[in-house]
N, C-alpha and C positions, 0 to 999 in steps of 0.2 A: 358825492360824486363816488365814493368808495362804494356805497351801497348800489348804485346803478352798475359800476364795473363788475361788482360779484354777481349780481342777478343775469346780466347779459352773459358773463362766462359760464353761469349754468345754464343757460338756455341754448347756449352756443356748443358747449362741449359734447351733448348727445349727439346733436345735428352732425357736427364733424365727424365724430365716430361713426355713424351711419352712413355717410357719403364714402370715407375713407375705407372701411371694413366689411359693409354689409351690402352696399347697392351693387348690382350686377353692373359688367363693364359699360355697356350703353349707357344705364343711368348715371354710372358715376361720369361719364365724359359730359354728360349734358348738365348734371348739377356743378361738376366744376368748370365748367363752361360759363355759366351762369354767375359763378363767382368772380370770374376771371373778367367777363366783362363789364360787371360793376366796378371792379378794379379799373377798368379801360376808361369808364366814365369819369372816376375820381381822376385819373391820370391826365385827360382832358381839360380837366379845370384847372389841376396844377400846373399846367405848360402854360396856362396864361390866355386860354381860348375863353372867351366869356359870352360870345355868342350862342343862346341855346338853338338857333336855327342852323347853325354849322355843326352843332354837338351831333345832332342825329344822323346825318350821312356817315359821319365818320365812327359812330358806333356801329351804323348798319355794315360799313367796310369791315369793321373788324369782327363783328358777327361771321362776315364771309370769309374773313381768314381763319376763324375757329374751325368753321365747319371744313375747310381746305385740309387745315393740320388733322383734324378728325378721321379724314381718308387718305392721308399721306401714305403712301407705301413705307414699309418698315425700312427698306433700302434707304430712304433718305432722311430717317430719323436720327442718325449719328450726325449728319451734316448739320440739321439745325440744332441739335444740343451743343456742337462744336462752335457754331456762330454765337450761341448764347454765352458760351464761356468766354470767347473772345472779347465779346462785349464787356463781360464783367471785369475782364483784366485790363480794359481802358477804363472802366468806371473806377477802377482801384486807383488809377494814376490822377483821374479827377477828385476823388476825395483826398488822395495823399498832399496833391498840392492845393487844395482850396484854402484862400479864395483866389488864388492865383488863375485857377482854371476856368474862370467865370468866362472868359471868351470862349473856351472849348464848350462849355454847356451850350451856349448859344441862346437862340429866339425861339418862339412858340415852334416852329417846324422840327427845328432840332431836338426839342424836347419830347415833341410828339413821336418821332422817330424812337427817341429811347424808350418810350412806353411800348413800342410795340417789341423791341430787344428785350425787354424786361419781362413781358408777360407771354408772349407767343412761345419762345423756348420754354418756359416753365410749365405751360399747359402741355406741350407735346412729351416733356418729361414724365411729367405725372400719368400720361396714357401710355407711355411706354412702360411705367413701373407698374401700372394696374393691369396691363395685358402679359407681364412677366410670370412665368409659371410659378417664380416663388413672391408673389406680388404682396401676399399678406406679411412676410418676414420683412422684405424691402420697404414696403410703407412703415411699418413699426419701427423700423430702425432708423427712417428718413425723419418721421415725425419726434419720435422719441430723443432723437440727438439734437435736433433744434430745441424741443422744448427744456431739455436739461442745459444745454449751452445758455440759453435765457435763464434760466434760474440760478445755475452756477456762477454766471456773471454778476447777475445783480447781487447775491450775498456775499461773494468775494469781493466785488468792488466795492460794496458799501462799508465793508470792514478794512480793507487794504488798498483801495483806489485812489492813490496820491497822484501818480503821473497819468495825466490824460491820453487817451487814445487818440483822438481826434478833436481836439477843443473848437476848433472853428466850426465843425459841423455838428457834433453832437456831445456837449458839455459832461454829459453823464458818463461816458464811456471811458474806462481805463484800461490800461495794459494787464494789472492785475486782474481785473474782471474777464477779460480775454482769456489768460490763462488759466482761471477758475472755470470758466464755461467750456473751454478745452477739456480740461480734466475730467469734469462731470459728464460730459458728452461720451468721453471715450469709455466712462465706466457704464454709463446707461447702454450704449452701442454693444459691449461685450455681453453685458447682461440679456438683452434683448435676442442677440443672435444666441446666447447659450440655452435660453428658453425655448426658441423656435428651431433649434439645430434638428435636424432627422436623425432620430434613433438606429436607422439603417444606414445612413450615409453621413458619417459624423465629418466635419469639417476637418480639412489637413492644417499642418502649421501654416502653410502658404496663405492659407484663405482666411486664418486668422490674423495674419500679418497685414494681408490686403483688407480686411475688416476695419483695422486700427487707421491704415493710411486714409481711406474713403472717410471713415467719420471725421477725422482731423482736417481733411480739405473740407469738408461739407460745412464743418462748423465757422471756418475762417470765412468761407464764403456767405454764410448766413450772415455774419456781423456784417460784411461788405454791405450785402442788401440792404441791412438796415440804415447803415450808413449812408447809402447812396439816396435812400427814399428822404432821409433827414435833409441830404444837402438839397434836393429839388424841393422840398417843402419851405426849407430856409430861402432859397430863391425868390420863392412865390409868397414869403412873407406869412405863414401859416403854421400852426402847431400840429394839426391832424389833418388827412386827406378829405375828410368828410365829416360829419356828425352822426353817420348813418348808424353807429353801433353805440349806445349810451355808454360813457365812462371808458371807451376805448377807441374813439375816434370813427375810422373809415375802415373798410374792407382792406386796403392798402396797407394801413397801420397794423393790420392783423398776418397779413403775408408776405410783409417786405422780405423778411428774412427767406422765407420758403421761395420768392421769385429767383433767388440767387443761388441758394443752396440746391434745388432740386435738379437744374440742367447739369449741374457738376456731378451729383450723387449718380444721377442716371447715367451719363457718359463714362464716369468711373466703372459703374456696374458692368456697360456695355464692354467696355475695354479689357477688363481683368477676367470678365467670366463670373464674376462672384456671383453667388456662393459656392457655384459649380467647381470653381479652380481648387 
């Protein structure tokens, strides 16, 4: 299992870097759209829909929504991001009180609706960040912060993780791991911004303060994304969203943190004007 996990990671890393930092905007939108569509296929299965005949129309509908979002006028982007963030606040409530929230999670239709609210705002957020003038810096900070939070949470949680964060949803996560993840992510966010800081337009004190706020909130939402997908998988009685990626599970298992973190990161960038503030 470890060998398969490492080999898959070594193959995925250059592909991810190519998509995030090299591809032009339209190719980026297509590549990310295909990844999100694969995640939608996995989500349909997690919702409990077993009929293959019914899956294809749903995926076609979802692909049409992605195309619509690709062409979405910029004026509507903050609204979609806001809808995504509101959903994640509701998801926080479901995770926090689980298993008492089983009734709110609902049946297949409700879970399918959740899938739209998980994946569509994340896609719009990534398009917004890619089309931003500072897209390289913003995407580097976003990805770096999420990765650093995951690594920091793992090592700190392994050493000090006594009190569990959400034992009924994901027994492996702890409050100590959350704190370690936040601290590690803040350090990586500051270093990334320092490296990418324009030499002819240094960031103001206010901009550095907003950066810390954005990174901290992004980390918290990334953990929520992981927990919510774990909740959905627990409801369906599976460990992974699929077996598409050997040693890693499915696409959703790789992007669950990103689905929650990206909309809030993009919305905060939009509202604060960072890095120009």
